C-alpha positions in Angstrom: 112.0 77.0 72.8 111.0 77.0 76.5 113.8 79.5 77.3 112.7 81.8 74.5 109.2 81.7 75.8 110.3 82.7 79.3 112.3 85.6 77.9 109.4 86.7 75.8 107.1 86.6 78.8 109.5 88.6 81.0 108.3 92.0 82.2 109.0 95.0 80.0 111.0 96.6 82.8 113.4 95.0 85.2 113.5 97.9 87.8 111.2 97.2 90.7 110.1 100.7 91.7 108.2 99.5 94.7 111.4 97.8 96.1 113.3 101.1 95.4 110.6 103.0 97.3 110.8 100.5 100.2 114.6 101.1 100.4 114.1 104.9 100.2 111.7 104.8 103.1 113.8 102.4 105.2 116.8 104.7 104.9 114.8 107.6 106.2 113.2 105.5 109.0 116.6 104.4 110.2 117.9 108.0 110.0 115.3 109.1 112.6 116.6 106.4 115.1 120.3 107.6 115.0 121.9 109.7 117.7 122.4 113.3 116.6 126.2 112.9 116.3 125.8 110.2 113.7 123.2 111.9 111.5 125.4 113.9 109.3 127.7 111.0 108.4 124.8 108.7 107.7 123.2 111.3 105.4 126.4 111.9 103.4 127.7 108.3 103.4 124.5 106.3 103.1 121.3 108.3 102.3 122.5 110.7 99.6 124.5 108.2 97.6 121.6 105.8 97.8 119.1 108.5 96.8 121.3 109.2 93.7 121.3 105.5 92.6 117.5 105.2 93.1 116.9 108.4 91.3 118.9 107.3 88.3 117.1 104.0 88.2 113.7 105.7 88.3 114.7 108.1 85.6 115.7 105.1 83.4 112.4 103.4 84.2 110.3 106.5 83.3 112.2 106.8 80.0 111.5 103.1 79.0 108.1 102.4 80.6 104.7 104.0 80.3 102.3 101.6 81.9 102.8 101.9 85.6 100.2 101.5 88.3 99.1 104.3 90.5 101.1 102.8 93.4 104.2 102.6 91.1 103.9 106.2 89.9 103.6 107.3 93.5 106.7 105.3 94.5 108.6 106.8 91.6 107.4 110.3 92.5 108.6 109.9 96.1 112.0 108.9 95.0 112.2 111.9 92.6 111.1 114.1 95.5 114.3 113.1 97.3 116.5 114.4 94.4 118.3 117.7 94.5 117.4 119.5 91.2 114.3 121.5 90.4 113.7 119.1 87.5 113.5 116.2 90.0 110.8 118.0 92.0 108.9 118.9 88.9 109.0 115.2 87.8 107.8 114.2 91.3 104.9 116.5 90.9 104.0 115.1 87.4 104.4 111.5 88.5 102.2 111.9 91.6 99.6 113.6 89.4 99.6 110.5 87.1 99.2 108.3 90.2 96.2 110.4 91.3 94.7 110.4 87.8 94.9 106.6 87.8 93.5 106.3 91.3 91.7 109.4 92.6 91.5 107.8 96.0 95.3 107.7 96.3 95.5 110.4 99.0 99.3 110.0 99.3 99.7 111.0 95.6 97.5 114.0 96.1 99.6 115.2 99.1 102.9 114.5 97.3 101.8 116.5 94.2 101.4 119.5 96.5 104.6 118.9 98.5 106.6 118.4 95.3 105.2 121.7 93.9 106.3 123.5 97.1 109.8 122.0 96.9 110.1 122.8 93.2 109.0 126.4 93.9 111.5 126.8 96.8 114.3 125.4 94.7 113.7 128.1 92.0 113.6 130.8 94.7 109.8 131.2 94.8 107.6 131.0 97.9 105.9 127.7 98.7 102.2 127.8 98.3 100.8 124.8 100.2 102.9 124.9 103.4 104.6 121.5 103.3 108.3 122.3 103.5 109.7 122.7 107.0 113.0 124.0 108.2 114.6 123.8 111.6 116.0 126.5 114.0 116.7 127.0 117.6 113.6 128.2 119.6 113.5 131.6 121.2 114.6 130.3 124.6 117.6 128.5 123.1 116.6 125.1 124.6 115.9 123.0 121.6 115.4 123.1 117.8 111.9 123.5 116.3 110.3 123.2 112.9 109.0 126.3 111.1 107.8 127.3 107.6 109.9 129.7 105.6 109.1 131.7 102.4 105.4 130.7 102.5 102.7 132.5 100.5 99.8 131.7 102.8 97.2 133.3 100.4 98.2 131.4 97.2 95.9 128.4 98.0 92.7 128.2 99.9 92.0 126.0 102.9 89.6 124.0 100.8 92.4 123.3 98.3 94.8 122.3 101.1 92.3 119.9 102.6 91.7 118.3 99.2 95.4 117.6 99.1 95.5 116.1 102.6 97.1 119.2 104.0 95.8 121.0 107.1 94.1 124.4 107.0 96.3 127.4 107.8 95.0 127.4 111.3 95.7 123.7 111.5 99.2 124.1 110.3 99.9 126.9 112.8 98.4 124.9 115.6 100.5 121.9 114.7 103.7 124.0 114.6 102.9 125.5 118.0 102.3 122.1 119.6 105.4 120.7 117.9 107.5 123.6 119.4 106.6 122.4 122.9 108.2 119.0 122.2 112.0 118.7 122.7 112.4 115.4 120.8 112.9 115.9 117.1 111.3 112.5 116.2 108.2 113.3 118.3 107.9 116.7 116.5 108.2 115.0 113.1 105.7 112.4 114.0 103.2 115.0 115.1 103.7 116.9 111.8 103.2 113.7 109.8 100.4 111.9 111.7 98.9 114.5 114.0 99.7 112.4 117.1 
């Protein structure tokens, strides 16, 4: 009888989406510490296979569970954002919107909703509208790679809408990219994009 009670009291879902999110982020943090010659192998051998497993687990969780917290919806959305199909990015957008609806102060969910929308649009060959998806190319002098925005409809969203999503204004985005271009270290460029410092 005691065992039956324990089983009955067990959680409805066994997938710990917050642990999956922690793994997802740890893989990406480690990636940024690797020497350039090890990056490609790490992505193909570690990151992408892990992303696929986490994505499948989140898809199963979403099918079987409806009562997640804002933090859990955000975690699930971020994992879906690291998929490869337009449907993954659309789901990331929807899950982050659920996270924001449950907790309007969840600024990460607001940002991710916009970033997922940009990624979804680009995957279906449409221009991004928020200005969140960066690409890399060699700078004009040929000295180092820089980040840049591609296929970006700058007029699709207002600066006020961007700020509400935790995204800089157009002038702020351009100023960040200019400052990032002066840095030769990719990690410092990325940190400046993400944190402003």
